[in-house]
N, CA, C and O atoms as a GROMACS GRO file, in nm:
protein
  420
    1UNK      N    1   1.357   1.572   0.914
    1UNK     CA    2   1.220   1.562   0.868
    1UNK      C    3   1.127   1.601   0.982
    1UNK      O    4   1.137   1.547   1.093
    2UNK      N    5   1.039   1.693   0.956
    2UNK     CA    6   0.945   1.738   1.057
    2UNK      C    7   0.819   1.652   1.054
    2UNK      O    8   0.756   1.636   0.949
    3UNK      N    9   0.784   1.598   1.169
    3UNK     CA   10   0.662   1.518   1.175
    3UNK      C   11   0.543   1.609   1.194
    3UNK      O   12   0.558   1.722   1.241
    4UNK      N   13   0.426   1.563   1.157
    4UNK     CA   14   0.305   1.643   1.172
    4UNK      C   15   0.232   1.656   1.041
    4UNK      O   16   0.240   1.568   0.955
    5UNK      N   17   0.162   1.765   1.026
    5UNK     CA   18   0.082   1.788   0.905
    5UNK      C   19   0.169   1.855   0.801
    5UNK      O   20   0.242   1.949   0.830
    6UNK      N   21   0.159   1.806   0.677
    6UNK     CA   22   0.240   1.858   0.567
    6UNK      C   23   0.148   1.903   0.454
    6UNK      O   24   0.028   1.875   0.454
    7UNK      N   25   0.206   1.972   0.357
    7UNK     CA   26   0.135   2.014   0.237
    7UNK      C   27   0.083   1.890   0.163
    7UNK      O   28   0.151   1.788   0.159
    8UNK      N   29  -0.035   1.901   0.105
    8UNK     CA   30  -0.102   1.795   0.029
    8UNK      C   31  -0.167   1.688   0.117
    8UNK      O   32  -0.227   1.595   0.063
    9UNK      N   33  -0.156   1.697   0.250
    9UNK     CA   34  -0.227   1.604   0.338
    9UNK      C   35  -0.375   1.638   0.339
    9UNK      O   36  -0.414   1.751   0.312
   10UNK      N   37  -0.458   1.539   0.370
   10UNK     CA   38  -0.600   1.563   0.390
   10UNK      C   39  -0.624   1.573   0.540
   10UNK      O   40  -0.581   1.487   0.616
   11UNK      N   41  -0.693   1.680   0.582
   11UNK     CA   42  -0.718   1.703   0.723
   11UNK      C   43  -0.867   1.725   0.746
   11UNK      O   44  -0.942   1.759   0.654
   12UNK      N   45  -0.909   1.704   0.871
   12UNK     CA   46  -1.047   1.730   0.910
   12UNK      C   47  -1.046   1.837   1.019
   12UNK      O   48  -0.967   1.830   1.112
   13UNK      N   49  -1.136   1.936   1.005
   13UNK     CA   50  -1.145   2.044   1.103
   13UNK      C   51  -1.222   1.991   1.224
   13UNK      O   52  -1.327   1.930   1.209
   14UNK      N   53  -1.169   2.016   1.346
   14UNK     CA   54  -1.229   1.961   1.467
   14UNK      C   55  -1.309   2.063   1.547
   14UNK      O   56  -1.391   2.025   1.630
   15UNK      N   57  -1.287   2.194   1.524
   15UNK     CA   58  -1.360   2.296   1.598
   15UNK      C   59  -1.399   2.411   1.506
   15UNK      O   60  -1.342   2.429   1.399
   16UNK      N   61  -1.497   2.488   1.551
   16UNK     CA   62  -1.534   2.610   1.480
   16UNK      C   63  -1.643   2.592   1.377
   16UNK      O   64  -1.713   2.490   1.375
   17UNK      N   65  -1.657   2.692   1.293
   17UNK     CA   66  -1.763   2.700   1.193
   17UNK      C   67  -1.757   2.585   1.092
   17UNK      O   68  -1.861   2.540   1.043
   18UNK      N   69  -1.639   2.539   1.061
   18UNK     CA   70  -1.620   2.434   0.959
   18UNK      C   71  -1.596   2.297   1.021
   18UNK      O   72  -1.536   2.211   0.957
   19UNK      N   73  -1.642   2.274   1.143
   19UNK     CA   74  -1.621   2.148   1.214
   19UNK      C   75  -1.676   2.030   1.132
   19UNK      O   76  -1.788   2.035   1.084
   20UNK      N   77  -1.594   1.926   1.119
   20UNK     CA   78  -1.635   1.805   1.047
   20UNK      C   79  -1.603   1.806   0.899
   20UNK      O   80  -1.617   1.703   0.833
   21UNK      N   81  -1.559   1.920   0.844
   21UNK     CA   82  -1.528   1.927   0.701
   21UNK      C   83  -1.386   1.882   0.674
   21UNK      O   84  -1.296   1.906   0.755
   22UNK      N   85  -1.366   1.817   0.560
   22UNK     CA   86  -1.235   1.770   0.518
   22UNK      C   87  -1.182   1.859   0.407
   22UNK      O   88  -1.260   1.917   0.331
   23UNK      N   89  -1.050   1.871   0.399
   23UNK     CA   90  -0.988   1.949   0.292
   23UNK      C   91  -0.842   1.915   0.277
   23UNK      O   92  -0.781   1.852   0.364
   24UNK      N   93  -0.787   1.960   0.165
   24UNK     CA   94  -0.646   1.936   0.134
   24UNK      C   95  -0.564   2.056   0.180
   24UNK      O   96  -0.605   2.170   0.159
   25UNK      N   97  -0.450   2.031   0.241
   25UNK     CA   98  -0.364   2.137   0.292
   25UNK      C   99  -0.290   2.202   0.174
   25UNK      O  100  -0.224   2.134   0.096
   26UNK      N  101  -0.304   2.335   0.163
   26UNK     CA  102  -0.237   2.409   0.056
   26UNK      C  103  -0.103   2.466   0.102
   26UNK      O  104  -0.008   2.471   0.024
   27UNK      N  105  -0.096   2.510   0.230
   27UNK     CA  106   0.027   2.571   0.280
   27UNK      C  107   0.035   2.553   0.431
   27UNK      O  108  -0.067   2.556   0.500
   28UNK      N  109   0.155   2.533   0.482
   28UNK     CA  110   0.178   2.519   0.626
   28UNK      C  111   0.273   2.630   0.669
   28UNK      O  112   0.381   2.645   0.611
   29UNK      N  113   0.233   2.707   0.772
   29UNK     CA  114   0.319   2.811   0.828
   29UNK      C  115   0.359   2.766   0.969
   29UNK      O  116   0.283   2.785   1.064
   30UNK      N  117   0.478   2.707   0.982
   30UNK     CA  118   0.523   2.651   1.109
   30UNK      C  119   0.550   2.760   1.213
   30UNK      O  120   0.531   2.737   1.332
   31UNK      N  121   0.592   2.878   1.169
   31UNK     CA  122   0.623   2.988   1.262
   31UNK      C  123   0.497   3.037   1.334
   31UNK      O  124   0.500   3.061   1.454
   32UNK      N  125   0.387   3.051   1.260
   32UNK     CA  126   0.262   3.101   1.318
   32UNK      C  127   0.169   2.987   1.361
   32UNK      O  128   0.062   3.014   1.415
   33UNK      N  129   0.208   2.861   1.339
   33UNK     CA  130   0.125   2.744   1.370
   33UNK      C  131  -0.010   2.751   1.301
   33UNK      O  132  -0.114   2.723   1.362
   34UNK      N  133  -0.009   2.787   1.173
   34UNK     CA  134  -0.133   2.797   1.096
   34UNK      C  135  -0.118   2.722   0.965
   34UNK      O  136  -0.008   2.706   0.912
   35UNK      N  137  -0.233   2.675   0.913
   35UNK     CA  138  -0.234   2.609   0.783
   35UNK      C  139  -0.345   2.666   0.698
   35UNK      O  140  -0.442   2.722   0.749
   36UNK      N  141  -0.330   2.653   0.567
   36UNK     CA  142  -0.430   2.697   0.471
   36UNK      C  143  -0.491   2.573   0.409
   36UNK      O  144  -0.420   2.490   0.352
   37UNK      N  145  -0.623   2.559   0.420
   37UNK     CA  146  -0.692   2.440   0.372
   37UNK      C  147  -0.784   2.479   0.257
   37UNK      O  148  -0.852   2.580   0.262
   38UNK      N  149  -0.784   2.396   0.153
   38UNK     CA  150  -0.863   2.422   0.034
   38UNK      C  151  -1.013   2.424   0.068
   38UNK      O  152  -1.065   2.328   0.125
   39UNK      N  153  -1.082   2.533   0.032
   39UNK     CA  154  -1.227   2.553   0.049
   39UNK      C  155  -1.273   2.551   0.194
   39UNK      O  156  -1.389   2.521   0.222
   40UNK      N  157  -1.182   2.582   0.288
   40UNK     CA  158  -1.217   2.590   0.430
   40UNK      C  159  -1.179   2.730   0.480
   40UNK      O  160  -1.076   2.784   0.440
   41UNK      N  161  -1.260   2.787   0.568
   41UNK     CA  162  -1.239   2.920   0.627
   41UNK      C  163  -1.232   3.028   0.519
   41UNK      O  164  -1.135   3.103   0.511
   42UNK      N  165  -1.338   3.033   0.437
   42UNK     CA  166  -1.346   3.129   0.326
   42UNK      C  167  -1.379   3.268   0.380
   42UNK      O  168  -1.472   3.284   0.460
   43UNK      N  169  -1.303   3.368   0.336
   43UNK     CA  170  -1.330   3.507   0.373
   43UNK      C  171  -1.353   3.588   0.246
   43UNK      O  172  -1.314   3.547   0.137
   44UNK      N  173  -1.417   3.704   0.262
   44UNK     CA  174  -1.436   3.796   0.150
   44UNK      C  175  -1.339   3.912   0.168
   44UNK      O  176  -1.331   3.970   0.276
   45UNK      N  177  -1.266   3.944   0.064
   45UNK     CA  178  -1.166   4.050   0.070
   45UNK      C  179  -1.195   4.152  -0.039
   45UNK      O  180  -1.218   4.116  -0.154
   46UNK      N  181  -1.193   4.278  -0.002
   46UNK     CA  182  -1.215   4.387  -0.097
   46UNK      C  183  -1.082   4.420  -0.163
   46UNK      O  184  -0.985   4.454  -0.095
   47UNK      N  185  -1.076   4.410  -0.296
   47UNK     CA  186  -0.952   4.431  -0.370
   47UNK      C  187  -0.966   4.549  -0.466
   47UNK      O  188  -1.067   4.562  -0.534
   48UNK      N  189  -0.863   4.633  -0.470
   48UNK     CA  190  -0.857   4.738  -0.570
   48UNK      C  191  -0.812   4.677  -0.702
   48UNK      O  192  -0.742   4.575  -0.700
   49UNK      N  193  -0.849   4.734  -0.815
   49UNK     CA  194  -0.801   4.681  -0.942
   49UNK      C  195  -0.648   4.686  -0.950
   49UNK      O  196  -0.586   4.786  -0.914
   50UNK      N  197  -0.589   4.577  -0.996
   50UNK     CA  198  -0.444   4.568  -1.012
   50UNK      C  199  -0.415   4.476  -1.128
   50UNK      O  200  -0.506   4.434  -1.199
   51UNK      N  201  -0.288   4.444  -1.149
   51UNK     CA  202  -0.254   4.354  -1.260
   51UNK      C  203  -0.312   4.214  -1.239
   51UNK      O  204  -0.361   4.153  -1.334
   52UNK      N  205  -0.307   4.163  -1.115
   52UNK     CA  206  -0.358   4.028  -1.090
   52UNK      C  207  -0.511   4.026  -1.086
   52UNK      O  208  -0.573   3.930  -1.130
   53UNK      N  209  -0.572   4.133  -1.032
   53UNK     CA  210  -0.718   4.143  -1.027
   53UNK      C  211  -0.759   4.266  -1.108
   53UNK      O  212  -0.776   4.375  -1.053
   54UNK      N  213  -0.775   4.246  -1.239
   54UNK     CA  214  -0.800   4.357  -1.330
   54UNK      C  215  -0.928   4.432  -1.295
   54UNK      O  216  -0.930   4.555  -1.301
   55UNK      N  217  -1.031   4.361  -1.260
   55UNK     CA  218  -1.159   4.425  -1.232
   55UNK      C  219  -1.167   4.474  -1.087
   55UNK      O  220  -1.236   4.571  -1.058
   56UNK      N  221  -1.097   4.407  -0.997
   56UNK     CA  222  -1.107   4.442  -0.855
   56UNK      C  223  -1.236   4.389  -0.797
   56UNK      O  224  -1.291   4.291  -0.847
   57UNK      N  225  -1.286   4.451  -0.691
   57UNK     CA  226  -1.412   4.410  -0.630
   57UNK      C  227  -1.390   4.318  -0.511
   57UNK      O  228  -1.283   4.318  -0.450
   58UNK      N  229  -1.493   4.240  -0.478
   58UNK     CA  230  -1.489   4.151  -0.363
   58UNK      C  231  -1.453   4.012  -0.410
   58UNK      O  232  -1.521   3.954  -0.495
   59UNK      N  233  -1.344   3.957  -0.356
   59UNK     CA  234  -1.304   3.820  -0.392
   59UNK      C  235  -1.315   3.733  -0.268
   59UNK      O  236  -1.308   3.781  -0.155
   60UNK      N  237  -1.332   3.603  -0.291
   60UNK     CA  238  -1.338   3.506  -0.182
   60UNK      C  239  -1.210   3.424  -0.184
   60UNK      O  240  -1.167   3.377  -0.290
   61UNK      N  241  -1.148   3.409  -0.066
   61UNK     CA  242  -1.025   3.332  -0.059
   61UNK      C  243  -1.018   3.262   0.076
   61UNK      O  244  -1.090   3.297   0.169
   62UNK      N  245  -0.930   3.162   0.085
   62UNK     CA  246  -0.911   3.088   0.209
   62UNK      C  247  -0.827   3.169   0.306
   62UNK      O  248  -0.732   3.237   0.265
   63UNK      N  249  -0.861   3.162   0.434
   63UNK     CA  250  -0.781   3.225   0.539
   63UNK      C  251  -0.715   3.114   0.620
   63UNK      O  252  -0.767   3.003   0.626
   64UNK      N  253  -0.601   3.144   0.682
   64UNK     CA  254  -0.533   3.041   0.762
   64UNK      C  255  -0.616   3.000   0.884
   64UNK      O  256  -0.695   3.079   0.936
   65UNK      N  257  -0.598   2.876   0.927
   65UNK     CA  258  -0.666   2.823   1.044
   65UNK      C  259  -0.559   2.766   1.138
   65UNK      O  260  -0.454   2.720   1.093
   66UNK      N  261  -0.585   2.772   1.267
   66UNK     CA  262  -0.489   2.723   1.366
   66UNK      C  263  -0.465   2.573   1.345
   66UNK      O  264  -0.560   2.497   1.326
   67UNK      N  265  -0.340   2.531   1.348
   67UNK     CA  266  -0.304   2.392   1.320
   67UNK      C  267  -0.357   2.297   1.428
   67UNK      O  268  -0.376   2.178   1.402
   68UNK      N  269  -0.381   2.350   1.549
   68UNK     CA  270  -0.433   2.265   1.657
   68UNK      C  271  -0.581   2.234   1.639
   68UNK      O  272  -0.635   2.149   1.710
   69UNK      N  273  -0.648   2.302   1.546
   69UNK     CA  274  -0.791   2.280   1.524
   69UNK      C  275  -0.819   2.181   1.413
   69UNK      O  276  -0.934   2.170   1.369
   70UNK      N  277  -0.718   2.108   1.366
   70UNK     CA  278  -0.737   2.008   1.262
   70UNK      C  279  -0.670   1.876   1.302
   70UNK      O  280  -0.578   1.874   1.383
   71UNK      N  281  -0.718   1.767   1.242
   71UNK     CA  282  -0.657   1.636   1.260
   71UNK      C  283  -0.630   1.576   1.123
   71UNK      O  284  -0.708   1.594   1.030
   72UNK      N  285  -0.521   1.505   1.112
   72UNK     CA  286  -0.486   1.437   0.988
   72UNK      C  287  -0.583   1.322   0.962
   72UNK      O  288  -0.617   1.248   1.054
   73UNK      N  289  -0.627   1.308   0.837
   73UNK     CA  290  -0.712   1.195   0.798
   73UNK      C  291  -0.620   1.088   0.738
   73UNK      O  292  -0.550   1.113   0.640
   74UNK      N  293  -0.622   0.970   0.798
   74UNK     CA  294  -0.536   0.860   0.754
   74UNK      C  295  -0.580   0.813   0.614
   74UNK      O  296  -0.699   0.787   0.593
   75UNK      N  297  -0.487   0.803   0.519
   75UNK     CA  298  -0.525   0.757   0.384
   75UNK      C  299  -0.566   0.610   0.381
   75UNK      O  300  -0.638   0.568   0.290
   76UNK      N  301  -0.521   0.530   0.479
   76UNK     CA  302  -0.553   0.387   0.480
   76UNK      C  303  -0.692   0.361   0.539
   76UNK      O  304  -0.774   0.293   0.477
   77UNK      N  305  -0.718   0.415   0.660
   77UNK     CA  306  -0.844   0.385   0.728
   77UNK      C  307  -0.947   0.497   0.713
   77UNK      O  308  -1.061   0.482   0.758
   78UNK      N  309  -0.911   0.610   0.651
   78UNK     CA  310  -1.000   0.724   0.624
   78UNK      C  311  -1.066   0.782   0.748
   78UNK      O  312  -1.178   0.830   0.742
   79UNK      N  313  -0.995   0.777   0.862
   79UNK     CA  314  -1.046   0.833   0.986
   79UNK      C  315  -0.951   0.942   1.035
   79UNK      O  316  -0.830   0.932   1.012
   80UNK      N  317  -1.004   1.046   1.102
   80UNK     CA  318  -0.913   1.145   1.160
   80UNK      C  319  -0.834   1.082   1.274
   80UNK      O  320  -0.891   1.013   1.358
   81UNK      N  321  -0.706   1.106   1.277
   81UNK     CA  322  -0.620   1.038   1.372
   81UNK      C  323  -0.507   1.128   1.421
   81UNK      O  324  -0.472   1.226   1.356
   82UNK      N  325  -0.452   1.092   1.536
   82UNK     CA  326  -0.330   1.156   1.581
   82UNK      C  327  -0.213   1.092   1.507
   82UNK      O  328  -0.226   0.983   1.452
   83UNK      N  329  -0.101   1.159   1.507
   83UNK     CA  330   0.014   1.114   1.431
   83UNK      C  331   0.120   1.060   1.527
   83UNK      O  332   0.157   1.126   1.624
   84UNK      N  333   0.166   0.940   1.498
   84UNK     CA  334   0.273   0.880   1.576
   84UNK      C  335   0.401   0.880   1.495
   84UNK      O  336   0.400   0.906   1.375
   85UNK      N  337   0.511   0.850   1.560
   85UNK     CA  338   0.641   0.843   1.492
   85UNK      C  339   0.695   0.702   1.504
   85UNK      O  340   0.690   0.641   1.611
   86UNK      N  341   0.747   0.652   1.394
   86UNK     CA  342   0.808   0.520   1.395
   86UNK      C  343   0.945   0.531   1.329
   86UNK      O  344   0.960   0.593   1.224
   87UNK      N  345   1.046   0.469   1.391
   87UNK     CA  346   1.180   0.468   1.335
   87UNK      C  347   1.200   0.332   1.268
   87UNK      O  348   1.186   0.228   1.331
   88UNK      N  349   1.232   0.336   1.139
   88UNK     CA  350   1.252   0.213   1.062
   88UNK      C  351   1.393   0.157   1.089
   88UNK      O  352   1.475   0.221   1.155
   89UNK      N  353   1.418   0.038   1.037
   89UNK     CA  354   1.548  -0.027   1.054
   89UNK      C  355   1.662   0.056   0.994
   89UNK      O  356   1.775   0.052   1.043
   90UNK      N  357   1.631   0.130   0.888
   90UNK     CA  358   1.734   0.211   0.823
   90UNK      C  359   1.763   0.341   0.898
   90UNK      O  360   1.855   0.414   0.863
   91UNK      N  361   1.684   0.370   1.002
   91UNK     CA  362   1.706   0.490   1.082
   91UNK      C  363   1.618   0.607   1.043
   91UNK      O  364   1.628   0.715   1.102
   92UNK      N  365   1.531   0.588   0.942
   92UNK     CA  366   1.442   0.696   0.899
   92UNK      C  367   1.320   0.705   0.988
   92UNK      O  368   1.269   0.603   1.036
   93UNK      N  369   1.272   0.828   1.011
   93UNK     CA  370   1.148   0.848   1.086
   93UNK      C  371   1.032   0.855   0.987
   93UNK      O  372   1.043   0.916   0.881
   94UNK      N  373   0.922   0.792   1.023
   94UNK     CA  374   0.802   0.797   0.941
   94UNK      C  375   0.682   0.828   1.028
   94UNK      O  376   0.680   0.795   1.147
   95UNK      N  377   0.579   0.891   0.968
   95UNK     CA  378   0.455   0.919   1.040
   95UNK      C  379   0.368   0.794   1.037
   95UNK      O  380   0.363   0.724   0.936
   96UNK      N  381   0.301   0.766   1.148
   96UNK     CA  382   0.212   0.650   1.154
   96UNK      C  383   0.076   0.692   1.206
   96UNK      O  384   0.063   0.791   1.279
   97UNK      N  385  -0.025   0.616   1.168
   97UNK     CA  386  -0.161   0.637   1.214
   97UNK      C  387  -0.175   0.571   1.351
   97UNK      O  388  -0.138   0.455   1.368
   98UNK      N  389  -0.227   0.646   1.450
   98UNK     CA  390  -0.243   0.590   1.584
   98UNK      C  391  -0.358   0.489   1.591
   98UNK      O  392  -0.364   0.410   1.685
   99UNK      N  393  -0.451   0.491   1.491
   99UNK     CA  394  -0.564   0.400   1.496
   99UNK      C  395  -0.534   0.266   1.428
   99UNK      O  396  -0.558   0.160   1.487
  100UNK      N  397  -0.481   0.271   1.304
  100UNK     CA  398  -0.458   0.146   1.232
  100UNK      C  399  -0.311   0.105   1.231
  100UNK      O  400  -0.277   0.000   1.176
  101UNK      N  401  -0.223   0.185   1.291
  101UNK     CA  402  -0.079   0.156   1.305
  101UNK      C  403  -0.006   0.146   1.171
  101UNK      O  404   0.105   0.092   1.166
  102UNK      N  405  -0.065   0.198   1.062
  102UNK     CA  406  -0.002   0.194   0.931
  102UNK      C  407   0.089   0.315   0.911
  102UNK      O  408   0.065   0.422   0.968
  103UNK      N  409   0.194   0.299   0.830
  103UNK     CA  410   0.283   0.410   0.797
  103UNK      C  411   0.212   0.499   0.696
  103UNK      O  412   0.159   0.450   0.596
  104UNK      N  413   0.211   0.630   0.723
  104UNK     CA  414   0.141   0.724   0.635
  104UNK      C  415   0.225   0.759   0.515
  104UNK      O  416   0.173   0.767   0.403
  105UNK      N  417   0.357   0.782   0.535
  105UNK     CA  418   0.443   0.814   0.420
  105UNK      C  419   0.582   0.756   0.438
  105UNK      O  420   0.667   0.774   0.351
   0.00000   0.00000   0.00000
């Protein structure tokens, strides 16, 4: 199990144009250290007409953001926090909130 930010987590952007905004993680790319966040880092892309975009034109979509520029928002205390690791009695690793010490998942 990989610790850190996962799909469907809520994160807060810490730097850049979208600093302070919260969003849900749509995709995590571990190789490039980038994540895609819902309604964050919107770009405009010029598309030719195709089967998926019948009309074509300019569409708006999310662009990946560096994973180091976001912090996980704890579901218990609703604050951006660093992620800790805790090993349970059964030997499983779980993510923990560094602020409230609660298990995240």
